[in-house]
C-alpha positions as CSV (number, residue, x, y, z in Angstrom):
1,M,42.6,42.0,-33.6
2,N,38.9,41.9,-35.7
3,R,38.7,38.2,-35.8
4,L,38.5,38.6,-31.7
5,A,35.6,41.5,-32.2
6,A,34.0,39.1,-34.6
7,L,34.4,36.3,-31.8
8,L,33.1,38.1,-29.0
9,A,30.1,39.7,-31.3
10,L,29.2,36.0,-32.7
11,A,29.2,34.6,-29.0
12,L,27.2,37.1,-27.4
13,G,24.4,37.6,-29.9
14,L,24.4,41.2,-31.0
15,W,25.1,42.9,-34.7
16,P,24.6,46.0,-35.8
17,S,23.2,46.5,-39.3
18,T,25.6,45.8,-41.7
19,A,26.5,49.3,-43.3
20,A,29.0,49.7,-46.0
21,G,32.4,49.1,-45.0
22,A,31.2,48.8,-41.2
23,T,32.6,46.3,-39.1
24,R,30.7,44.3,-36.9
25,A,30.2,44.8,-33.3
26,A,30.9,42.7,-30.1
27,T,28.4,42.9,-27.5
28,A,26.7,41.3,-24.5
29,P,23.8,41.7,-22.6
30,P,24.4,44.1,-19.3
31,P,25.8,42.0,-16.3
32,V,21.9,43.0,-14.8
33,P,19.1,42.3,-17.5
34,A,17.8,46.0,-18.4
35,P,14.9,47.1,-20.7
36,G,15.5,48.3,-24.2
37,L,17.0,47.3,-27.6
38,A,20.4,46.5,-27.5
39,F,23.3,47.9,-29.3
40,A,27.0,48.3,-29.3
41,I,30.3,50.7,-29.9
42,T,33.3,48.7,-30.3
43,L,36.7,50.3,-29.5
44,K,40.3,49.6,-29.8
45,G,42.3,50.0,-26.3
46,S,43.8,53.3,-28.3
47,G,40.2,54.7,-28.7
48,E,40.1,53.9,-32.2
49,L,36.9,53.2,-33.6
50,L,36.1,49.8,-35.0
51,A,32.4,49.6,-34.7
52,S,29.4,52.0,-34.5
53,G,26.4,50.8,-36.8
54,P,24.0,52.2,-37.7
55,F,21.5,50.0,-36.1
56,L,18.4,48.7,-37.2
57,L,16.3,47.7,-33.9
58,R,13.7,45.4,-34.0
59,V,10.9,46.4,-32.0
60,P,8.6,43.5,-30.4
61,G,5.0,43.3,-32.7
62,A,6.2,46.1,-35.4
63,K,6.6,45.2,-39.3
64,G,9.7,47.6,-39.2
65,T,12.7,48.6,-37.4
66,L,14.0,51.8,-35.4
67,R,17.0,52.9,-36.7
68,L,19.9,54.4,-34.4
69,E,22.6,56.3,-35.9
70,L,25.6,57.7,-34.0
71,S,27.6,60.4,-35.5
72,R,30.7,62.7,-34.9
73,L,31.9,59.9,-32.1
74,A,35.7,61.1,-30.5
75,V,37.3,60.0,-27.7
76,E,39.0,62.3,-25.7
77,G,40.7,60.8,-22.6
78,A,38.3,58.3,-20.9
79,R,35.6,60.0,-22.3
80,L,33.5,59.2,-25.9
81,R,31.5,62.0,-27.4
82,G,29.1,61.6,-30.1
83,E,25.4,62.5,-31.5
84,A,22.7,60.1,-32.0
85,R,19.6,60.2,-33.8
86,L,16.2,57.8,-34.3
87,R,14.0,56.8,-37.2
88,N,11.3,55.6,-37.1
89,D,10.5,52.9,-39.7
90,T,8.4,50.4,-37.7
91,G,4.8,51.7,-38.9
92,I,3.4,52.5,-35.4
93,L,3.7,55.3,-32.9
94,L,6.6,55.0,-30.7
95,A,6.7,57.0,-27.2
96,G,8.7,57.6,-24.3
97,L,11.7,57.0,-26.5
98,A,15.1,57.1,-24.0
99,L,18.8,56.1,-24.9
100,D,21.4,54.7,-22.3
101,F,24.6,52.9,-21.8
102,E,24.6,50.4,-19.3
103,S,28.0,49.0,-19.1
104,A,31.2,48.1,-20.9
105,L,33.4,44.7,-21.9
106,T,37.0,45.2,-21.7
107,S,39.2,42.4,-23.2
108,P,43.1,42.6,-22.0
109,T,45.7,42.7,-24.8
110,G,46.9,39.3,-26.0
111,A,43.3,37.6,-25.0
112,T,42.4,34.8,-27.3
113,E,39.6,33.5,-25.3
114,L,36.1,35.0,-24.8
115,R,35.8,34.6,-20.9
116,T,38.7,36.9,-20.3
117,A,36.1,39.9,-21.2
118,T,35.5,42.1,-18.1
119,P,32.3,44.1,-17.6
120,V,32.8,47.7,-16.2
121,A,30.0,49.8,-15.4
122,V,29.7,53.1,-17.5
123,S,26.8,56.0,-18.2
124,L,25.6,58.6,-19.2
125,Q,25.0,61.5,-16.9
126,E,21.1,61.3,-18.0
127,P,19.7,59.3,-20.2
128,L,18.9,60.6,-24.0
129,V,15.3,61.6,-23.8
130,F,13.7,61.6,-27.9
131,G,9.9,61.4,-26.6
132,E,7.2,60.7,-28.8
133,L,8.0,59.7,-32.9
134,L,5.4,59.1,-35.5
135,P,6.0,56.5,-38.7
136,A,8.7,57.4,-40.8
137,E,9.8,60.6,-38.4
138,T,13.2,61.0,-37.6
139,T,14.8,63.1,-34.9
140,G,17.5,65.7,-34.3
141,R,20.9,65.0,-33.5
142,I,21.2,65.0,-29.6
143,P,24.3,65.0,-28.0
144,F,25.9,62.7,-25.5
145,E,29.3,61.8,-23.6
146,V,29.8,58.3,-21.7
147,A,32.7,58.0,-19.1
148,P,34.6,56.4,-18.0
149,V,35.4,54.6,-20.9
150,P,38.1,51.5,-20.2
151,L,41.1,52.2,-22.4
152,G,44.9,52.0,-22.6
153,Q,47.7,50.0,-23.6
154,D,46.4,46.8,-21.9
155,V,43.4,47.2,-23.2
156,A,42.5,45.2,-26.9
157,L,39.1,45.7,-27.0
158,T,36.2,47.9,-25.5
159,T,32.7,47.4,-26.2
160,L,30.0,49.9,-24.9
161,L,26.8,48.3,-24.2
162,G,23.9,50.7,-24.6
163,A,19.9,50.2,-25.0
164,V,17.0,52.4,-26.3
165,S,14.0,52.0,-24.6
166,G,10.4,53.2,-25.2
167,L,6.8,52.4,-26.1
168,A,5.3,50.6,-29.1
169,V,1.8,51.8,-29.4
170,E,-0.7,50.2,-31.5
171,P,-3.6,52.5,-33.8
172,P,-6.8,52.4,-31.6
173,V,-9.6,50.2,-32.1
174,A,-13.3,51.6,-31.9
175,V,-15.2,49.2,-30.1
176,A,-19.1,49.6,-31.7
177,G,-21.6,50.0,-28.9
178,A,-19.2,50.8,-26.1
179,V,-21.0,54.0,-24.6
180,Q,-20.2,55.1,-21.1
181,P,-17.3,52.1,-20.6
182,V,-16.5,51.3,-17.5
183,A,-14.2,48.2,-17.2
184,L,-11.9,46.4,-19.5
185,D,-10.5,42.5,-18.7
186,T,-9.1,40.2,-21.3
187,D,-9.1,36.4,-21.8
188,R,-6.7,33.4,-22.4
189,Y,-7.2,34.0,-26.0
190,G,-6.4,37.7,-26.4
191,R,-10.0,38.8,-26.4
192,L,-11.4,42.0,-24.8
193,Y,-14.0,42.2,-22.6
194,V,-15.3,46.1,-22.4
195,A,-18.2,46.7,-19.6
196,T,-20.4,49.2,-20.8
197,G,-22.8,51.5,-18.7
198,G,-24.8,53.0,-21.5
199,V,-26.4,49.8,-23.1
200,G,-25.8,47.6,-19.8
201,R,-23.8,45.2,-21.8
202,I,-20.6,43.3,-21.7
203,L,-19.2,43.1,-25.0
204,R,-16.5,41.1,-26.2
205,V,-14.2,41.6,-29.4
206,S,-10.8,40.4,-30.7
207,A,-7.7,42.1,-29.9
208,A,-6.6,41.4,-33.4
209,N,-9.0,43.3,-35.5
210,A,-7.2,46.6,-34.9
211,S,-7.6,48.0,-38.7
212,A,-10.9,49.0,-38.3
213,A,-13.7,49.7,-36.0
214,A,-14.4,46.1,-34.1
215,S,-17.7,44.4,-34.1
216,P,-18.1,43.1,-30.6
217,S,-20.4,40.3,-29.5
218,E,-22.4,40.2,-26.6
219,A,-20.7,38.4,-23.7
220,A,-23.2,39.0,-21.1
221,R,-26.4,41.3,-20.2
222,P,-26.7,41.8,-16.6
223,S,-29.9,42.9,-14.7
224,A,-28.2,46.7,-14.6
225,P,-25.7,48.6,-15.8
226,P,-22.0,47.0,-14.8
227,T,-19.7,48.8,-12.9
228,G,-16.8,46.4,-13.0
229,L,-16.0,42.9,-14.7
230,A,-13.6,40.3,-14.3
231,L,-12.9,37.0,-16.1
232,R,-11.5,34.0,-14.7
233,R,-9.1,32.8,-17.2
234,R,-8.7,29.2,-16.2
235,N,-12.7,28.0,-17.1
236,G,-14.0,31.4,-18.6
237,D,-16.2,32.7,-15.9
238,L,-17.3,36.1,-16.4
239,F,-17.8,38.1,-13.0
240,V,-19.8,41.3,-13.3
241,S,-20.6,43.7,-10.4
242,T,-23.7,46.1,-10.6
243,G,-23.2,48.6,-7.5
244,D,-25.2,46.3,-5.0
245,G,-23.9,43.8,-3.1
246,I,-24.4,40.8,-5.7
247,I,-22.0,39.9,-8.2
248,Q,-23.0,37.8,-11.1
249,V,-21.5,35.0,-12.7
250,H,-21.9,34.1,-16.3
251,R,-20.5,30.8,-17.0
252,P,-19.7,29.4,-20.6
253,G,-22.9,27.1,-21.8
254,R,-25.0,28.7,-18.9
255,P,-28.1,30.7,-19.8
256,R,-28.8,32.3,-16.5
257,P,-26.0,33.6,-14.3
258,A,-25.2,32.3,-10.8
259,T,-24.9,34.9,-7.8
260,L,-22.3,35.6,-5.2
261,D,-23.5,38.1,-2.0
262,A,-20.7,40.3,-1.4
263,G,-22.6,41.3,1.7
264,R,-22.0,45.2,1.1
265,P,-22.0,47.2,-2.3
266,V,-19.2,46.5,-4.5
267,K,-17.5,48.2,-7.6
268,T,-14.3,47.2,-9.4
269,L,-13.6,43.5,-9.9
270,R,-10.2,41.8,-10.1
271,I,-9.0,38.2,-10.4
272,D,-5.4,37.8,-9.8
273,T,-3.2,35.2,-11.2
274,K,-4.1,32.4,-8.8
275,H,-7.8,33.2,-9.9
276,V,-8.5,35.0,-7.0
277,L,-11.5,37.5,-6.6
278,R,-11.3,40.7,-5.3
279,A,-13.8,43.5,-4.9
280,S,-13.6,47.1,-4.3
281,S,-16.2,48.3,-1.5
282,G,-15.9,52.3,-0.5
283,N,-12.4,52.6,1.0
284,A,-11.8,48.8,1.3
285,V,-11.0,45.7,-1.0
286,L,-12.9,42.4,-0.1
287,V,-11.0,39.0,-0.9
288,F,-13.3,35.8,-1.8
289,D,-12.8,32.2,-0.7
290,E,-14.7,30.9,-3.6
291,A,-18.1,32.1,-3.0
292,K,-17.6,33.9,0.5
293,P,-16.2,37.4,0.8
294,G,-13.5,37.5,3.6
295,P,-13.4,40.8,6.1
296,A,-13.0,44.2,4.4
297,R,-9.6,45.7,4.2
298,A,-9.5,49.2,4.5
299,L,-7.0,51.0,2.2
300,G,-7.7,54.4,3.0
301,P,-9.9,56.2,5.7
302,E,-13.5,56.5,6.5
303,G,-15.3,58.4,3.4
304,A,-12.3,57.5,1.1
305,E,-12.9,55.4,-2.1
306,V,-11.0,52.8,-3.8
307,V,-11.3,54.0,-7.4
308,S,-9.0,51.2,-9.3
309,F,-7.1,48.4,-7.6
310,D,-5.2,45.1,-8.6
311,A,-3.0,42.7,-6.5
312,D,0.6,41.3,-7.7
313,A,1.7,37.5,-7.7
314,H,2.3,37.6,-3.9
315,G,-1.6,38.8,-3.0
316,V,-0.2,42.7,-2.3
317,V,-3.2,44.8,-3.5
318,H,-2.3,48.4,-4.8
319,A,-5.4,50.4,-5.3
320,V,-5.7,54.0,-6.7
321,V,-7.6,55.7,-3.8
322,A,-9.5,59.0,-3.8
323,E,-10.0,61.3,-0.9
324,G,-11.7,64.4,-1.7
325,V,-10.4,65.7,-5.0
326,A,-7.0,64.1,-3.9
327,R,-5.9,60.8,-5.0
328,R,-3.0,58.7,-4.6
329,V,-1.5,55.3,-5.1
330,V,-1.4,53.1,-1.9
331,A,-0.1,49.6,-1.4
332,S,-1.5,46.9,1.5
333,G,0.8,45.6,3.9
334,E,0.7,44.0,7.4
335,S,0.4,46.9,9.2
336,G,-1.9,48.6,7.1
337,P,-1.9,50.6,3.6
338,A,1.4,52.8,2.6
339,P,2.1,55.0,0.1
340,F,3.4,53.8,-3.3
341,P,7.1,54.7,-3.3
342,A,7.6,57.7,-5.8
343,R,11.2,57.8,-7.3
344,K,12.1,60.0,-9.8
345,G,12.3,59.6,-13.3
346,A,9.9,59.9,-16.7
347,G,6.1,59.2,-15.5
348,S,6.8,59.8,-12.0
349,D,4.4,62.5,-12.1
350,A,1.7,60.1,-13.2
351,L,1.5,59.2,-9.0
352,D,0.2,62.9,-8.5
353,A,-3.0,62.1,-10.3
354,P,-3.7,58.5,-10.9
355,S,-7.0,57.1,-12.4
356,A,-6.3,53.6,-12.6
357,C,-3.7,50.6,-12.0
358,R,-3.0,47.1,-13.2
359,F,-0.2,44.7,-12.8
360,D,1.2,42.9,-16.3
361,G,2.6,39.4,-16.7
362,E,6.1,40.5,-15.6
363,G,4.5,42.0,-12.1
364,T,5.4,45.5,-12.8
365,L,2.7,48.1,-12.0
366,W,1.0,50.4,-14.6
367,V,-0.7,53.6,-13.8
368,S,-2.8,55.7,-15.8
369,A,-3.3,59.5,-14.9
370,V,-4.9,62.9,-15.7
371,S,-2.8,65.5,-17.1
372,G,-3.6,69.1,-18.6
373,T,-0.3,69.7,-20.1
374,P,1.3,68.1,-23.3
375,E,4.5,66.7,-21.6
376,G,2.5,65.3,-18.7
377,T,2.1,61.8,-18.2
378,V,-1.4,60.0,-18.9
379,L,0.2,56.2,-18.6
380,A,3.1,54.9,-16.9
381,R,5.0,51.8,-15.8
382,F,6.9,51.1,-12.5
383,L,9.0,48.5,-11.0
384,P,7.6,47.2,-7.6
385,D,9.9,49.4,-5.7
386,G,8.5,52.7,-7.1
387,T,11.0,53.1,-9.9
388,P,9.5,54.6,-13.2
389,L,10.4,52.5,-16.3
390,V,8.5,54.3,-19.3
391,A,5.8,56.6,-19.8
392,L,3.0,57.7,-22.3
393,S,2.6,61.6,-22.2
394,R,-0.5,63.7,-23.0
395,L,1.1,64.6,-26.6
396,A,1.8,61.0,-27.6
397,L,-1.6,59.9,-26.9
398,V,-2.9,63.2,-29.0
399,L,-0.7,62.0,-31.8
400,L,-2.1,58.4,-31.3
401,L,-5.9,59.5,-31.7
402,G,-4.7,62.3,-34.4
403,R,-5.9,65.1,-32.5
404,E,-4.8,68.5,-33.1
405,D,-1.8,70.0,-30.6
406,G,-4.2,71.3,-27.3
407,A,-7.5,69.4,-28.2
408,P,-8.9,67.4,-25.4
409,V,-8.5,63.8,-25.4
410,P,-10.6,61.2,-23.7
411,A,-9.6,60.4,-20.4
412,I,-8.3,56.5,-19.6
413,V,-11.1,54.3,-18.0
414,D,-9.5,51.1,-17.2
415,L,-6.4,48.8,-18.2
416,A,-6.0,45.6,-18.7
417,P,-3.1,43.1,-19.5
418,G,-2.2,42.1,-22.7
419,T,0.3,39.4,-24.3
420,D,3.9,40.0,-25.0
421,R,4.5,42.4,-22.1
422,G,1.8,44.1,-23.4
423,L,-1.1,46.3,-22.1
424,Y,-4.8,47.5,-23.4
425,V,-5.7,50.9,-22.5
426,L,-9.5,51.6,-22.6
427,L,-10.6,55.3,-23.0
428,E,-14.0,56.6,-22.3
429,D,-14.9,57.3,-25.8
430,G,-15.1,53.4,-26.1
431,S,-11.8,53.0,-28.1
432,V,-9.2,50.6,-26.9
433,F,-5.4,50.7,-27.8
434,A,-2.2,48.4,-27.0
435,V,0.8,49.5,-25.8
436,R,4.1,47.3,-25.5
437,P,7.4,48.1,-23.7
438,F,10.8,47.5,-24.8
């Protein structure tokens, strides 16, 4: 029996940490790929425990590990009860931490080959929510119950597959000279570009310099304080708007910028994965065909304003639209704009007061928001159908910045895609930090 468990674990590629006397667990990715750091609990068909960690989970980009401990495990009928706790040894802030089970693999009695393992759906009533965890902190023990666990005389092994998900949040970088920042973008080398209204410049800084205040260089000095910027990553062209109808194009190696005439005042600029330039103008977004703007496509009624926007890989524009004091996220369509679907889950409240939006390299939508409560969301990640994946709370931002609980925190100004599924976040105080989902 132990030989079969070891064969399953070796073939399917996941092991718990080697604690004294612990048996290595069998596991596999769930039938449908899901976010999170995977772990597994292995039982005999009788319900006797074979392996349950502790698990040292590797958080992408972190030096240390996230330790998952499962205790007081007991099987009653088809239910597995126990307690879970986490310890953050990664060296960075972790936020939005949650644990859930995805499925189980069962192997019938007498099986000798891996292909006989059968996936079965299992779940918790609700995911275990751990929230924020500073470096070296440990959570309390949270009880859980997973069912139905497939057991019985005809089952040799049952391997429950779970995952811990959340956000790894890097320390903020203070960009020197970033007074009144208005926009953020990144190039293919991972450098950050910050448009500053206070000094009227575009500052460039290496994202790798996160240990101290970053010393930026000047990437461009537009003729007036910028209102937006966008970088075309294939050739390094830097597009800058200044609130009028002229977009300045700063090209590498050329001392003077070229210009594009938008035909109407524009503000926010974005370039999608196909290198297409778009610009917001009042309640609409313009699409440029090289140097020529196309017709303005309204995303809100007359008098509304597109505060922020981005386009997905199919050219569908998602935008934060302000109508008076109200704000909402909408998506463009053939028959006109439609509200972005709101599904329940951690982070769905970001759609109540959104401030900026951006797509990452995986096609998921990030939405920043304004929140006045510690538990309220300031940043959330969504699937295209509106399902929230993970969220950063206002309390997590307070912890990241080292503020007292209840102290004011700077608002999020803009977002930009990073590397390794990450995102960069620009704050109104001129600092930038990176988040990476796992």
